[in-house]
C-alpha positions, 0 to 999 in steps of 0.5 A, spaced: 366 185 315 359 184 318 356 189 323 357 183 328 364 182 326 366 189 327 362 188 334 367 182 336 373 186 334 372 192 338 371 188 344 377 184 342 381 190 342 380 192 349 380 185 352 384 180 347 384 174 352 376 174 353 373 167 353 368 166 347 362 165 353 363 172 355 363 174 348 356 171 347 354 173 354 355 180 352 353 180 345 347 176 347 348 171 342 350 163 343 357 161 344 356 157 337 355 163 334 361 167 337 365 161 334 363 162 327 364 169 327 371 168 330 372 163 325 370 168 319 375 173 322 381 168 322 379 166 315 379 174 313 386 175 317 383 180 322 385 176 328 391 171 328 390 165 332 390 163 339 390 169 344 386 174 339 392 178 336 389 183 332 392 184 325 394 191 326 399 190 332 406 188 329 409 182 333 414 177 332 414 169 333 420 165 336 420 158 335 425 154 339 427 151 346 425 153 353 429 150 359 432 151 366 439 153 366 444 150 371 450 153 371 457 151 375 463 156 375 469 154 379 473 158 383 480 156 381 482 153 375 477 148 372 480 141 373 477 135 369 475 128 372 475 131 379 470 135 384 471 143 383 469 148 388 465 153 385 458 156 385 452 153 382 446 158 379 439 156 376 436 160 372 431 160 366 434 159 359 433 155 352 435 159 346 429 160 343 426 163 350 432 167 351 432 170 345 424 172 346 426 175 353 431 179 350 427 181 344 421 183 349 426 187 354 427 191 347 420 193 347 418 188 341 412 185 342 414 177 342 410 171 341 414 164 344 412 158 341 415 152 345 414 146 350 414 146 357 412 141 363 406 142 367 411 143 373 414 148 378 419 150 373 414 151 367 410 155 372 416 159 374 417 161 366 410 163 365 410 167 371 416 170 369 414 172 362 408 176 365 413 180 368 417 182 362 411 182 357 413 176 353 407 172 350 407 165 352 400 163 351 402 159 344 406 154 348 405 147 349 404 145 356 404 138 357 402 134 364 407 129 366 413 132 362 419 135 365 421 142 363 427 141 359 434 142 362 441 145 360 447 144 364 453 148 363 460 148 366 464 154 365 472 154 366 476 159 370 475 165 365 468 164 365 467 161 358 463 155 356 468 148 358 462 143 357 455 142 357 449 137 357 442 139 354 436 135 356 431 137 351 427 132 349 420 135 350 421 140 344 421 134 340 414 134 342 412 140 338 409 137 332 408 139 325 401 139 326 401 143 332 404 149 328 399 148 322 394 150 327 398 156 328 400 158 321 396 164 321 400 167 327 406 165 323 404 168 317 402 175 319 409 176 324 414 181 322 419 175 322 420 169 325 426 166 329 428 159 329 433 155 333 435 148 331 433 145 338 426 144 333 426 137 330 428 136 323 420 135 321 418 141 324 424 145 321 423 142 314 415 144 315 417 151 317 423 153 312 419 150 306 412 152 307 412 159 309 415 163 302 413 170 305 416 169 312 422 172 314 426 167 318 432 168 322 435 162 325 440 160 330 444 154 329 445 152 336 451 147 335 455 144 330 451 137 331 444 141 330 446 145 325 446 140 320 438 140 320 438 146 316 443 145 311 438 143 306 434 150 307 439 155 307 436 159 301 430 160 305 433 163 311 434 171 311 439 172 317 443 166 319 447 167 326 452 161 326 459 161 330 465 159 326 464 151 328 457 152 326 459 155 319 464 150 317 458 145 318 454 149 314 459 150 309 460 147 302 467 146 304 470 139 306 476 142 309 478 147 314 483 151 310 477 156 307 478 163 308 473 167 312 471 170 306 470 164 302 466 160 308 461 166 308 460 166 301 458 159 301 453 160 306 446 161 302 442 165 307 441 172 305 445 175 311 450 171 315 453 174 321 459 169 323 461 170 331 468 169 332 468 170 340 473 175 342 475 176 334 468 180 333 464 178 327 464 177 320 458 179 316 456 178 309 449 180 306 450 179 298 453 186 297 459 187 302 463 183 307 466 186 313 470 183 319 467 187 325 472 187 331 470 187 338 473 191 343 476 187 349 471 186 355 472 182 362 467 176 361 462 175 367 458 170 363 458 167 356 452 163 356 447 168 353 451 172 349 449 169 342 442 169 344 442 177 346 446 178 339 440 175 335 435 179 339 440 185 337 439 183 330 432 182 330 431 189 333 436 192 328 432 189 322 425 192 325 428 199 326 430 198 318 438 199 320 443 198 315 448 192 315 453 196 319 449 199 324 445 192 325 452 189 327 454 194 332 447 193 335 448 186 335 455 186 338 452 191 343 447 187 346 452 181 346 456 185 350 451 187 355 450 179 356 457 178 357 458 183 362 452 180 367 452 174 371 445 172 369 444 169 362 440 175 360 442 182 363 436 184 367 438 191 365 437 190 358 433 196 354 433 200 348 436 206 351 442 202 354 443 198 348 443 204 344 448 207 349 452 201 349 453 201 341 455 208 341 461 207 346 463 201 343 463 204 336 468 209 338 473 205 342 
């Protein structure tokens, strides 16, 4: 590293968002010279893409959907094909964004790559991200493109009855966009994906980064199909039972949980079974973890919190049993709050909840 490169790195450590022109003015060199030095530092791996994230600062990358959640809950038994009296809530959502927020609340340096519109909802997301230390500077912000929307209707038990997702904007995230962020992805501790991403993007990510650890949320049965050819490239897979059946090699529903889990070729698989707990296989052991009963307040964000728990446990080096309890505790905290993401979530509360459910 040259002396000038050392000077630039020193400034970036304290001011990672400084502009190239400000760097040039401070060092009394031309902006074009700064650009050359930045390019060299990128090539050498000392800084990692937009935002000048330095190599010694560990972080994860989440790539997936970001949208607005509109959620309706009936006050009485849900009646189909009729108008139900109830409540409607609007909040920030998206599988990728929700996972990223949960991770940020667990004190994990998190970089989100997604697509949002240059509209009121998109600006609201960016402002909210600043309050929780979630980094969204790598997102595409597109003019004249509405921020994606997810509409869900819960039943009288506050479980999901039906949903409609309008996620067209995430299709505008292209392979070329991600090629420009290759260094950022390669240097991440791990990368979380959701299957709202296009088939071409998922193909690129899961075939072009052999040394990257991928955690994948299949999102839904229909979208899970996109990752079926790439299961062996996935480190941690988190399907529910429907998604697991879609991804399995079995044609019928008669397969046992054990056989179903074995047929999924990721390194670790956590099959969510709702109130029946989680079935886990990691190549060494298979365990069915049973979840203590809970009065569900909102089931929408439980899977996203579970994935964040898996990320947290992996970064802490926990074994498969502790990992599962951590993830179940994160999910439980989401289930117990009216918001999709429990605003009280933090490391201390997560660990306290884990200890409580382990001894129920």
